[in-house]
Phi, psi and omega in degrees: 000324180300317181297319177298322178292324177295318176297318181297321178295321180297315181290326179295321179286318181294335182238039172298150186302329182291342179271343185302315178301324177294318178297319181293323177293320178297317178297317181294322185277336181247349183243006177232186179300345176293351178298342179284345176294147183302150182298322180297322179293315180297317179295324178294316178300316181297319182294318180294318180296313178301315182297320187264336182255347178242301184292312182299309178295325178298319179294319180297317180293319179298318180294321176297321180292316181296325180275359173086014181281334177232153183275331189222120180296339177279359179055033176287341173275127182306319183288347182274351195274340193304294185294314178305321181291321179298313179298317179298318180295319178296321178298318180297316180295320177300318177293328177297318177293322176299314180297319177298319182295326180267014176066034172291156179301148183300323183296334179282320175297318182295330176300318178293320177297315179299320179297319178295320180294319179295321179293318179294322174300315176299323178300311181293321178295324182293347175295334181241330191208145183264129173241164187279118175288326176298313180297322176298316181296311181289331176293318178294324179290318175301316179297319180298314182294324177298315180298318177302316180290315184297324181266009177056040174279344181281160184284338179211186179290107186254026180299332180289331176295318179295315179300316180299320181294324179292318179297315178297317179301319178299318182292315181298313181298319178295325180295323178295326178287315181300320180279359179059033176278334183212165173268169179301318180297320179294323178293315180297316179297319179296315182299311183286338172295318179292315179298315186301310186292324178295310183295314181298318181288316183292336178289349177291324181296000000 
């Protein structure tokens, strides 16, 4: 059982919600027609997205933890999530404007908007009930990859990428249950929160 818990910890860390936008950008820039963009441009975009959607919120959360404003840097406490989620959502929206400014495809900017909407939905739900941010993240990533495949934005048949994302999502969601961070209902709610906003927003394009 200890080994299973260790594996669950590894997957929980590897797929923390703050990393999902970076993973999505990497998939979009190397797995779709955007692969024709110069390498320097793609690396710059990844660096900017990582800095603003991962590092900036992570530093802010760490400082809040150190100053005693939140009890758990992992935001496992429902009451700790309010300000960090607001900051994170603002970062996502800022990146959406950045992507629009550099003439990235609209569907890529909309992914960031959808992620922000999912986070804000989780924020309001968290006022009464805790849902899984990890499940929301991997659910959104699965939906994003599905959209890429469905609209033939990928360079080749990437159905296996989608299948892999579903398997990873299953492992991550199971990990949250194994670690007793969430109930099954909270994981399911988080997953479909992520899926809903990606699909609903991307259908605008």
